[in-house]
TIRO-560224 format. One line per 5 residues: their letters; for each residue x, y, z of N, C-alpha, C, O, CB. Coordinates in steps of 0.001 Angstrom, whole numbers. Atoms other than C-alpha are relative to their C-alpha. Glycine has a CB too. Example, Ala and Ser with C-alpha at 12.3 -4.5 7.8 and 13.67 -1.06 7.14 Angstrom:
2
as = 890/-1190/0/12300/-4500/7800/900/1200/0/1936/1181/665/-992/27/1246  -820/-1190/-60/13670/-1060/7140/-770/1090/730/-261/2198/899/414/462/-1415
This chain:
99
qltiy = 681/1040/854/115657/-6080/-54598/-1158/-426/715/-2264/-293/191/885/-1221/-338  1261/503/-980/113373/-7544/-51678/-1092/959/-30/-2247/534/-44/413/-159/1599  1222/-1049/-290/111267/-4449/-51427/-709/-331/-1601/-1892/-670/-1630/611/2035/362  636/172/1342/110564/-4857/-55433/-826/-1229/132/-2048/-1266/-15/1060/-129/-1206  756/1494/62/109850/-8704/-55036/-1368/258/954/-2416/-101/418/1132/-1457/754
mskfq = 840/-149/-1100/107546/-7800/-51823/-1097/919/-864/-2200/388/-987/781/714/1445  700/-924/776/105875/-4985/-53915/-1036/-706/-923/-2240/-460/-997/979/815/-788  488/643/1131/105301/-7565/-56883/-1106/-921/546/-2198/-1076/-1/1133/-750/-786  619/1115/-623/104033/-10278/-54418/-1385/750/396/-2434/208/47/926/-679/1310  1106/-624/-394/101498/-7747/-52954/-1077/353/-1079/-2293/249/-918/427/1107/643
dakaf = 395/-500/1046/100675/-6455/-56215/-1224/-1333/-681/-2408/-1312/-1017/1449/415/-891  794/1323/577/99701/-10125/-57421/-1111/-580/786/-2126/-1008/237/951/-1176/-164  1054/285/-1106/97725/-11010/-54193/-1012/741/-301/-2033/125/-604/376/276/1414  1144/-653/259/95514/-8106/-54771/-350/-202/-1137/-1569/-52/-1205/3/1186/200  737/448/1107/95028/-9125/-58324/-782/-1110/-127/-1812/-1201/-796/685/-104/-832
kakvf = 674/1190/-163/94194/-12425/-57500/-1388/172/883/-2439/-425/646/997/-983/646  1284/-446/-778/91710/-11014/-54942/-826/1125/-566/-1816/1572/12/374/443/1375  960/-1117/670/90399/-8315/-57391/-275/1235/1021/-1330/1863/937/-1543/-711/-420  -188/-922/-946/91103/-5900/-54651/-532/1576/-667/-1336/2372/-183/1621/-108/440  150/-1177/911/91071/-3079/-57290/-965/-8/-1171/-1103/895/-1996/1244/262/-547
gskve = 901/187/1338/88550/-4444/-59745/589/-860/-836/1693/-1206/-416/-252/1257/-824  -434/943/763/89239/-6772/-62462/798/608/-1535/923/-81/-2547/-1300/-898/-197  -679/-593/947/91144/-4268/-64810/1747/-412/190/2366/-148/1220/-398/1598/126  -1555/343/-131/94858/-5484/-65301/759/1513/564/1451/1716/1562/701/-559/-1753  -661/-1194/-73/95854/-1917/-65680/56/523/1577/1069/1149/1890/-729/1000/-973
dylwv = 147/-482/-1211/94952/-1081/-62085/968/-582/931/998/-203/2102/-1278/-175/407  -1184/788/-746/98027/-3496/-60932/1036/108/-685/1344/-626/-1623/-154/-1429/243  -1427/-356/616/101286/-1836/-61693/900/-962/-517/1342/-1077/-1660/777/615/916  -1046/1199/225/103454/-4737/-61317/-424/-1234/-1109/286/-1693/-2003/211/-745/1521  629/1037/699/101149/-7347/-62798/-92/457/-1412/209/-363/-2279/-1349/-356/590
aaeva = 423/-726/1382/100276/-5019/-65929/1612/-68/-788/1876/-365/-1953/-724/1944/307  -1162/-588/796/104013/-4082/-66329/763/-1767/-796/1337/-1918/-1874/1340/1105/1438  -391/1152/385/104840/-8024/-66443/-796/-813/-1290/-300/-1722/-1955/-31/-688/1199  900/625/1073/102031/-8990/-68940/364/1009/-1073/207/605/-2225/-1731/-111/366  -478/-637/1274/103307/-6173/-71139/1416/-353/-598/1661/-474/-1799/-10/1436/222
atgds = -1366/567/241/106911/-7226/-71014/-218/-1630/-486/365/-2074/-1476/963/142/1495  -245/1448/677/106284/-10887/-71584/-934/-537/-655/-634/-1639/-1114/304/-996/835  1115/525/746/102786/-11438/-73295/-598/-1080/931/-1409/-1782/328/444/-579/-1447  641/771/-782/101694/-13573/-70471/-1138/274/602/-1167/1466/907/647/-293/733  943/-736/-285/98386/-13299/-69188/399/164/1652/1317/-298/2330/-1432/-646/-470
aevaa = -43/-725/-1371/97677/-11521/-65864/5/-1032/938/582/-793/1999/-1197/989/300  178/1006/-1213/96920/-14802/-63887/1310/-685/60/1738/-964/1179/-1259/-1134/-181  -1287/488/203/100313/-16328/-65217/820/691/679/1515/71/1483/400/-45/-1233  -800/-1061/-386/102103/-13096/-64261/-86/99/1645/911/229/2355/-495/1336/-770  133/-134/-1461/100565/-12943/-60679/264/-1632/634/678/-1670/1793/-1656/685/380
drfit = -568/1285/-547/101235/-16826/-60016/1341/-36/-101/1953/-718/721/-488/-1171/-627  -1685/-31/-17/105007/-16084/-61156/279/725/1229/1117/269/2007/791/830/-1360  -468/-734/-867/105087/-13452/-58784/-34/-447/1485/880/-121/2244/-575/1081/-203  597/775/-983/103655/-15240/-56000/876/-1345/385/1073/-1668/1557/-1408/-349/-512  -905/1129/11/105886/-18381/-56642/1275/504/445/1883/20/1399/115/-670/-1350
lysal = -1598/-181/-164/109233/-16556/-56842/109/856/1460/1136/802/2137/777/989/-1482  13/-338/-1388/108243/-14630/-53625/28/-1087/1223/573/-975/2321/-1144/748/125  84/853/-1163/107589/-17427/-51660/1318/-773/37/1853/-951/1132/-1266/-962/-52  -1300/556/-78/110869/-19313/-52859/1130/815/573/2112/325/1132/349/-374/-1247  -1143/-851/-538/112880/-16119/-51969/-224/142/1409/808/185/2079/117/1416/-661
tsafg = -55/58/-1403/111398/-15935/-48407/405/-1492/519/1071/-1509/1555/-1390/459/550  -289/1130/-286/111835/-19565/-48080/1747/-320/235/2317/-882/1170/-678/-721/-1062  -1639/-92/-160/115724/-19227/-48849/485/905/943/1578/745/1486/702/419/-1257  -823/-1080/-1088/116143/-16114/-46542/-368/-896/1318/523/-968/2165/-731/1964/103  121/591/-1009/114244/-18395/-43920/1421/-777/420/2066/-528/1438/-1149/-779/-199
kaeei = -984/806/-156/116995/-20986/-44367/1411/513/259/2217/-108/952/-36/-717/-1009  -1053/-820/-144/119723/-18470/-44564/206/497/1293/1253/436/1938/-90/973/-825  427/-490/-1773/118541/-17035/-41194/52/-1135/876/0/-868/2077/-1693/619/266  -196/1089/-971/118868/-20312/-39635/1353/-362/-6/2003/-779/954/-829/-1189/-262  -1767/422/37/122392/-20895/-40904/515/1106/819/1382/837/1650/902/16/-1729
rifar = -816/-1034/-510/123295/-17518/-39702/-142/-41/1663/784/397/2346/-473/1441/-675  228/-7/-1268/121744/-18088/-36163/939/-1233/487/1752/-1080/1398/-1550/-88/298  -754/1184/-597/123285/-21569/-35664/1630/470/197/2261/422/1253/-153/-1407/-1099  -1467/-161/95/126860/-20486/-36844/106/1488/1204/1138/1568/1871/579/323/-1967  -467/-824/-1263/126582/-17333/-34231/-98/-670/1304/777/-490/2151/-801/1257/147
neiqa = 45/818/-1135/125442/-19573/-31582/1045/-811/169/1464/-991/1313/-1046/-720/34  -1076/830/-254/128122/-21798/-32167/1383/414/219/2297/-204/765/30/-763/-903  -1371/-999/230/130857/-19135/-32746/82/424/1796/1075/273/2506/-369/1784/-1393  162/-584/-1563/129675/-17674/-29036/528/-1036/811/1378/-722/1644/-1597/334/531  -275/1095/-718/130070/-21143/-27623/1305/-415/-202/1726/-1123/713/-851/-975/-249
atkie = -1176/565/463/133288/-21920/-29150/1187/277/909/1239/1476/1182/251/472/-1336  -982/-215/-832/136472/-22179/-26826/1403/154/-866/2306/813/-350/-18/-1137/1028  -1030/96/760/139051/-22548/-29390/-271/738/-1436/-1425/807/-1861/324/-1434/-83  320/-707/1167/139601/-20531/-32756/-132/-1076/-806/-927/-824/-1710/953/1045/-483  126/1037/1166/139862/-23926/-34794/-1617/-316/83/-2202/-653/-946/1068/-1523/247
dvrsv = 1387/-26/-142/136216/-24109/-33433/-800/1043/-873/-1800/836/-1560/-257/222/1383  703/-1413/732/135246/-20752/-34884/206/-446/-1507/-795/-447/-2223/921/1750/386  -319/-18/1261/136990/-21559/-38191/-720/-1327/-597/-935/-1463/-1801/1552/89/-155  577/1094/535/135386/-24833/-38451/-1778/126/-388/-2383/-343/-1352/347/-1115/1081  1227/-382/442/131887/-23532/-38158/-391/1047/-895/-1511/1111/-1403/-557/189/893
kmlav = 1/-755/1187/132608/-20743/-40470/18/-577/-1279/-644/-107/-2204/951/754/24  129/717/1241/133415/-23305/-43128/-1373/-855/-64/-1786/-1133/-1190/1260/-933/-161  1300/866/70/130085/-25415/-42258/-971/1283/-382/-1786/998/-1260/-458/-937/1629  902/-1191/106/128168/-22090/-42439/112/567/-1442/-804/1052/-2105/393/1136/1096  19/-776/1702/129539/-20898/-45934/-245/-1366/-696/-1064/-1167/-1592/1790/945/-717
aelrk = 394/1339/648/129207/-24681/-47244/-1483/-89/2/-1963/-263/-1118/612/-1272/768  1420/45/-281/125593/-24750/-46130/-594/1211/-750/-1511/991/-1540/-306/36/1582  461/-1097/1043/124949/-21275/-47755/301/-97/-1492/-444/481/-2283/588/1258/382  -292/319/1540/126518/-22339/-51183/-1024/-970/-343/-1702/-862/-1365/1525/-635/-334  1146/1137/597/124228/-25360/-51315/-1335/819/-35/-2044/562/-1008/-238/-1530/1111
lvkq = 958/-563/119/121443/-23011/-50565/-171/998/-1279/-1273/1142/-1809/-101/482/1124  156/-466/1345/122295/-20860/-53654/173/-823/-1200/11/-317/-2310/789/956/-143  -94/879/1077/122802/-23496/-55823/-1426/-731/-30/-1523/-1367/-1079/1269/-1001/173  1101/253/7/119187/-24593/-55088/-817/658/-957/-2024/418/-1007/-328/110/1056
């Protein structure tokens, strides 16, 4: 799924910069979105850029949680500490998903 979002993002950026000219048909993902939704190419491209930015932001936050949990687990000296970190990490990831 991430690969598809990356492709859509790159296509949208190329469309905005008119890398392949101004014909929407020259931008596969943007053209498909326009055909499916009836939105303008500008709106479709902006949507792809916004969605990709939100997705990568969420992945960045998830990675921060993962690294924190890994470091805390490696430093833990008791199983209770490991469980505590696990519960905290899961709670933080659940908050992230709800955003």
